[in-house]
C-alpha positions in Angstrom: 145.1 96.2 59.3 147.5 94.5 61.0 146.6 91.5 58.7 146.9 93.4 55.3 150.6 94.9 56.6 151.9 91.7 57.0 150.7 90.3 53.6 152.5 93.0 52.2 156.3 92.0 53.6 163.1 131.1 31.4 159.8 131.9 32.1 159.0 135.4 32.9 160.2 136.0 36.8 156.8 137.9 37.3 155.1 134.7 36.6 156.8 132.3 38.7 156.1 135.2 41.5 152.6 134.7 40.6 152.5 131.4 40.9 154.2 131.1 44.6 157.6 130.1 43.0 160.3 132.1 45.0 162.5 134.4 42.8 165.9 132.1 43.0 168.9 133.2 44.4 172.2 131.2 45.2 172.3 127.6 44.5 168.9 128.0 42.9 169.7 130.9 40.7 172.8 128.2 39.5 170.4 125.9 38.7 168.1 127.9 36.8 170.7 129.8 34.9 172.3 126.4 33.5 169.0 124.9 33.1 167.0 127.5 31.3 169.9 128.4 29.1 169.8 124.9 27.7 166.4 125.2 26.4 163.2 126.6 26.7 161.6 125.5 29.9 158.3 124.5 30.5 155.0 125.6 32.4 155.4 125.5 36.7 153.6 123.1 38.0 150.2 123.8 39.7 150.4 124.2 43.9 148.3 121.0 44.1 151.5 119.0 41.6 154.2 120.7 43.8 152.8 120.4 47.3 152.7 116.4 46.7 155.8 116.3 45.0 157.7 118.2 47.8 156.0 116.0 50.4 157.3 113.0 49.1 160.6 114.2 47.9 161.3 115.4 51.4 159.3 113.4 53.9 158.6 110.3 51.6 154.8 111.1 52.3 151.7 112.2 50.8 150.3 115.8 52.0 147.0 115.1 54.2 143.9 116.3 52.6 144.1 119.3 55.0 147.6 120.3 54.3 146.9 119.7 50.7 143.7 121.9 50.7 145.4 125.0 52.6 148.3 124.8 50.5 146.2 125.6 47.5 144.0 128.2 49.6 147.1 130.2 50.7 147.7 133.3 49.1 151.2 134.3 50.5 153.7 135.0 47.6 156.3 133.0 49.3 154.4 129.9 50.3 156.3 127.7 48.6 159.5 128.2 50.2 157.6 128.4 53.5 156.2 125.1 52.8 160.0 124.0 52.1 161.4 125.5 55.1 158.3 123.6 56.9 159.4 120.3 56.1 163.1 120.4 56.1 162.6 121.0 59.8 159.7 118.1 60.2 161.3 115.3 62.2 159.8 112.7 59.3 162.2 114.6 57.2 165.3 112.9 59.3 163.4 109.7 59.5 162.8 108.7 55.4 166.3 110.0 54.9 167.4 107.7 57.0 165.6 105.5 54.8 167.1 106.9 52.2 170.4 106.4 53.0 170.4 102.9 54.3 169.3 102.0 50.8 171.8 104.4 49.3 174.8 102.1 52.0 173.4 98.9 51.5 170.5 98.4 48.9 168.1 95.7 49.8 169.6 91.5 50.4 167.7 89.2 52.7 170.8 87.4 53.6 171.5 90.3 55.8 168.7 89.5 57.8 170.2 85.9 58.7 173.2 87.2 60.0 172.7 87.5 63.9 175.3 90.5 64.2 174.5 92.8 62.1 171.8 95.1 62.7 170.5 97.7 60.2 167.7 98.8 62.3 170.6 100.7 64.3 172.2 102.2 61.5 168.6 103.4 60.1 168.5 105.2 64.0 171.8 106.2 63.9 171.4 107.8 60.5 167.8 109.3 61.6 169.9 111.2 64.4 172.2 112.8 62.0 170.0 113.9 59.8 167.6 115.3 62.6 170.9 117.2 63.6 171.9 118.0 60.2 175.4 116.8 60.7 177.5 117.9 57.8 177.5 115.1 55.3 181.2 115.1 55.5 181.8 114.0 59.0 178.5 111.3 58.9 181.0 109.7 55.7 184.0 109.8 57.8 182.5 108.1 60.7 180.2 105.4 58.6 184.0 104.4 57.4 186.1 104.5 60.6 183.5 103.4 63.3 184.6 100.1 65.4 184.1 98.7 68.7 181.4 96.9 70.2 178.5 96.4 68.1 175.7 96.8 70.9 174.3 100.7 70.3 177.3 101.2 67.8 174.6 102.3 64.3 177.6 103.2 62.1 179.5 100.4 62.5 176.7 98.3 60.6 177.9 99.7 57.2 181.3 98.2 57.4 180.1 95.0 58.6 177.5 94.7 56.1 180.4 94.2 53.4 183.1 92.8 55.5 181.8 89.5 56.2 183.4 87.2 58.9 184.5 84.4 56.4 185.9 86.7 53.6 189.5 86.6 52.6 189.7 90.1 51.2 187.4 92.8 51.7 186.6 93.3 47.8 182.9 94.0 48.6 183.9 97.0 51.0 186.1 98.4 48.6 183.8 98.7 45.8 181.1 100.2 48.0 183.2 102.9 49.5 184.0 103.8 46.2 180.6 103.5 44.8 178.6 105.4 47.5 181.2 108.0 48.2 183.1 109.0 45.2 180.4 107.9 42.6 182.7 105.3 40.6 182.3 101.7 39.4 185.8 100.1 40.6 184.5 96.3 40.2 185.3 96.6 36.5 189.1 97.0 37.5 189.1 93.8 39.8 190.4 91.5 37.4 192.0 93.8 34.4 192.4 97.1 33.7 188.7 99.2 33.2 188.1 98.6 29.2 185.8 102.1 29.8 187.6 103.9 32.1 191.0 104.9 33.7 191.0 102.4 36.7 193.8 100.0 36.8 193.7 97.0 38.4 196.9 98.6 40.4 194.2 100.8 41.3 191.8 98.8 42.5 194.0 96.6 44.8 195.8 99.4 46.0 192.4 100.8 47.1 190.9 97.5 48.3 194.5 97.3 50.8 193.0 99.9 52.9 190.9 97.3 54.5 193.0 94.6 54.6 193.2 94.8 58.2 189.8 95.4 59.0 188.1 93.2 60.6 185.0 91.5 62.7 186.5 89.7 65.9 184.0 87.0 67.9 184.9 86.1 71.2 183.9 83.8 73.7 183.7 85.2 77.2 181.9 84.5 80.6 179.3 86.7 79.7 178.6 85.1 76.6 179.6 85.6 72.7 181.3 89.1 72.5 181.7 90.6 68.6 183.7 93.8 67.8 184.8 95.3 64.9 187.8 97.2 64.1 191.6 97.2 62.5 194.4 94.9 63.5 197.6 96.4 64.1 199.2 93.8 61.1 198.1 92.1 58.0 198.6 92.7 54.3 196.7 92.2 50.8 198.9 89.8 48.7 198.7 89.5 45.2 200.3 86.9 43.3 202.6 86.4 46.5 203.4 90.0 46.7 202.2 92.3 49.5 199.8 95.4 48.4 200.2 98.7 49.8 197.4 101.0 50.1 197.4 103.6 47.6 194.5 106.5 46.8 193.3 106.6 43.6 195.5 109.5 42.6 198.6 107.2 43.0 199.7 108.5 46.3 200.1 106.9 49.4 198.8 107.5 52.5 200.7 109.5 55.4 202.8 107.3 57.5 201.6 109.0 60.9 197.6 108.7 60.0 195.8 107.2 63.3 195.0 104.0 61.0 194.6 103.1 57.4 190.6 103.7 57.6 190.7 107.1 58.9 193.4 108.0 56.4 190.7 107.0 54.0 188.2 108.6 55.1 189.9 112.1 55.4 191.2 111.3 52.0 187.9 110.7 50.4 186.0 114.1 51.8 188.7 116.3 50.9 188.3 114.8 47.0 186.2 117.4 45.1 184.7 114.0 43.9 183.2 113.5 46.9 181.0 116.9 46.7 179.9 115.8 43.2 179.2 112.6 43.7 176.8 113.6 46.9 175.2 116.6 45.0 174.2 114.2 42.2 173.0 111.4 44.6 170.4 114.3 46.0 169.7 116.0 42.4 169.2 112.3 41.3 166.7 111.9 44.6 165.1 115.4 43.3 164.6 114.7 39.4 164.5 111.2 38.9 167.7 111.2 37.1 171.2 112.4 38.2 173.5 115.0 36.1 175.7 112.3 35.7 173.8 109.2 34.9 173.9 106.4 36.0 174.6 108.4 40.0 177.8 105.5 40.3 179.2 106.1 37.0 181.4 109.1 37.1 183.9 108.7 35.0 186.3 110.5 32.1 183.6 109.4 29.2 180.4 110.7 31.2 181.3 114.3 32.3 177.3 115.1 33.3 174.6 117.4 31.5 175.4 120.0 31.8 179.7 120.0 33.9 179.4 123.4 34.7 176.6 122.8 36.8 177.9 120.4 38.6 181.1 121.7 38.8 179.2 124.8 40.8 176.9 122.8 42.7 179.7 121.1 44.3 181.6 124.3 44.8 178.8 125.7 46.5 178.2 122.6 48.3 181.8 122.3 49.8 181.8 125.9 50.8 178.4 125.5 52.8 180.7 122.7 54.7 178.3 120.0 53.3 175.1 121.6 54.6 172.5 118.4 53.6 169.6 120.7 54.3 170.9 123.9 52.4 171.9 121.6 49.8 168.2 120.4 49.1 166.6 123.7 49.8 169.0 124.9 46.9 167.5 122.1 44.5 163.9 122.3 45.6 164.0 125.7 45.7 164.7 126.4 42.1 162.0 127.1 39.1 163.6 123.8 37.6 162.5 121.6 40.6 159.3 123.3 40.4 158.1 122.8 37.1 155.1 120.8 35.6 156.3 116.7 34.3 153.5 117.5 31.2 156.1 117.8 28.4 159.3 115.9 27.0 161.4 114.2 29.5 164.9 115.2 27.8 167.1 117.7 30.1 165.8 119.4 32.7 163.5 121.5 30.7 160.3 119.8 32.5 160.0 117.4 35.6 160.2 113.6 35.1 157.5 111.3 36.0 159.0 108.4 38.3 157.7 105.9 40.4 157.8 106.6 44.2 160.6 105.4 46.3 159.7 102.5 48.2 159.9 104.0 51.5 157.3 106.4 50.0 155.0 103.7 48.7 155.0 102.4 51.8 154.1 105.3 53.8 151.2 105.8 51.3 150.1 102.5 51.6 150.1 102.8 55.7 147.9 106.1 55.0 145.1 104.4 53.4 145.2 101.8 55.8 145.5 104.6 58.7 147.7 102.5 60.4 150.3 104.9 61.2 150.3 104.1 65.3 150.8 100.1 64.6 154.0 101.0 62.3 155.8 103.4 64.9 156.0 99.9 67.4 159.6 98.7 67.9 158.0 95.3 66.8 157.2 96.5 63.4 160.2 99.1 63.2 162.4 96.0 63.3 160.3 94.0 60.5 160.4 97.0 58.2 163.5 96.0 56.4 162.0 93.2 55.3 158.6 95.0 54.3 160.6 97.5 52.4 162.2 94.7 50.4 158.6 93.6 49.6 158.3 96.6 48.0 161.2 97.0 46.3 160.9 93.5 44.6 157.0 94.9 43.3 158.8 98.1 41.8 161.1 95.4 40.0 164.6 95.7 41.6 165.8 92.6 43.5 168.5 94.4 46.0 171.3 96.5 44.7 171.6 100.3 46.0 170.4 102.8 43.4 167.3 104.3 44.8 167.0 106.3 41.8 166.2 103.1 39.5 162.6 101.9 40.5 160.4 100.8 38.1 157.1 99.4 38.3 155.8 95.9 37.1 153.0 93.8 35.8 153.2 91.7 39.6 153.2 94.9 41.3 149.7 95.9 39.3 148.4 92.7 40.0 149.3 92.4 44.0 147.4 95.9 44.4 144.1 95.3 42.5 144.2 91.5 43.8 145.6 91.3 47.4 142.4 90.1 49.5 144.0 91.4 53.0 145.0 94.6 51.7 142.0 95.1 50.1 140.2 93.9 53.3 142.5 96.5 55.4 141.0 99.1 53.1 137.5 98.2 53.7 138.1 97.8 57.8 136.2 100.6 60.0 139.8 101.7 60.9 140.6 102.8 57.0 140.9 105.9 55.1 137.4 105.6 53.4 135.8 104.9 56.9 137.2 107.6 58.4 136.2 110.2 55.3 132.8 108.7 55.8 132.8 109.2 59.6 133.8 112.5 59.4 131.6 114.3 55.9 128.4 113.7 55.4 127.8 114.5 51.3 128.8 112.4 48.3 130.7 115.3 47.1 132.7 116.0 50.2 133.6 112.5 50.8 135.0 111.9 46.7 136.9 115.1 47.2 138.3 114.1 50.6 139.4 110.5 48.6 141.2 113.0 45.9 143.1 114.9 48.2 144.1 112.2 50.8 145.4 110.0 47.6 146.3 112.2 44.7 146.8 115.5 46.4 144.6 116.8 44.2 140.6 117.7 44.2 138.7 116.1 41.7 137.8 118.0 38.2 134.1 118.1 37.3 134.0 115.5 35.4 135.4 112.9 38.0 133.7 114.2 41.0 130.3 113.7 38.5 131.2 110.0 38.1 132.3 108.9 41.1 129.1 110.9 43.2 127.3 109.0 40.4 128.9 106.0 41.5 128.5 106.3 45.0 124.7 107.2 45.3 123.9 103.6 43.3 125.6 102.1 46.2 123.5 104.5 48.6 126.5 106.1 49.5 127.7 103.4 51.6 130.8 102.7 52.8 131.4 99.9 50.1 130.8 102.9 47.3 133.8 104.6 49.0 136.3 102.0 49.6 135.5 100.9 45.7 136.6 104.9 44.8 139.8 104.7 47.0 140.3 101.3 45.2 140.5 102.6 41.9 142.1 106.0 42.6 145.3 103.6 44.3 145.4 101.6 41.2 146.1 104.5 39.2 149.5 105.7 37.8 148.8 108.8 39.2 149.2 107.3 42.6 151.9 105.1 41.9 154.1 107.9 40.4 155.8 111.1 41.8 154.9 113.8 39.1 
């Protein structure tokens, strides 16, 4: 098992009520009003489809066979809302979203593994703690932007530390990342010339970057060894063409003279902007729908208002009024009829859900689920190396680095690895694997096949599927290898690799 892991471093309201979809109100009502006004909406997702989708989007995990079965059998009219609320309070929610946010903040970059002072594991642990408390996103953003001091046991400092490298002359990477993550703006094109397609000028870019000109990593040799701190110097200016550049916000205004620090002034300005709420809403929307209201998610600009722009404005207003309540935002989106629609149909607009590749963390968790390796991955040893594993998974999904988590795509390499990797296949066939557990717990071939479908695809087999796989199992005398083969087949289908 361990070797296998290490080898992969407006429909009628009554209709919806009958299907268990909560009548929309508040934020959900805003979503459905705008989406349904844009065109004829699709059918509601089945209970099995919804259960799998919401588990993957909120927890980054497949539902267990027992959870999939019990949810489908539940006849309570509000069962979907009940499930959503339960998942939002599940400890794995904070764990998954901490991983999503590490990807959003810094992407995947193997070079970071060779920087001794940088610890993205600490950043992830800190983020998990914040999401478990449901800390407001504005407060979370401010701490990420202003964190400093000793690096030991200081999770938030590793975001800015990632971009402000020891030998960097100018904090360009950091200023670009701050605008991208928290405002959804791409400023990098204005570094050398005025932006050709947007309003940003070189003056905007360098005035924005000047906020971070005094932010540095400092290394000192002491009697106790090397001491590394991160923070802001009292002096130091960015220069261009021999002239000092004064910090300026993107609206052209200067920071207040009595601000405690430039970074604190920058953080306070960012979260006070309506654009901050727009950008955060758009990121969550893209995660839940596979496409942002503004696309790409960091592509806000005058020529890209969003579709429909009125919906984004309304959601941003509601999100800000909630005190930037992250769970309330997710709850409002996933309780909408729009989110709970079937993916069968045209992907244009949001009348149907999109079929989308699993997030790398969700795919990783799905593999762990198949190997029955949850206990191993919880060890401290594995957690510290998890970044490398997720880099490999992301590479298989067709993205080398980069922080845009909504853009993963499958490729031929992914298919070949999952079909042919000997160590993974041996892990699947091991006595500790999922097929072996199912064979031990269930006596009939029919029940074993049904359990594999529920565990790996989140649904029972059709009559034809059940007949075909049971016949195969009986040809193999219903021994473990037959069910390992069936599990292998299911795990190499698009239905397994995609959220739908």
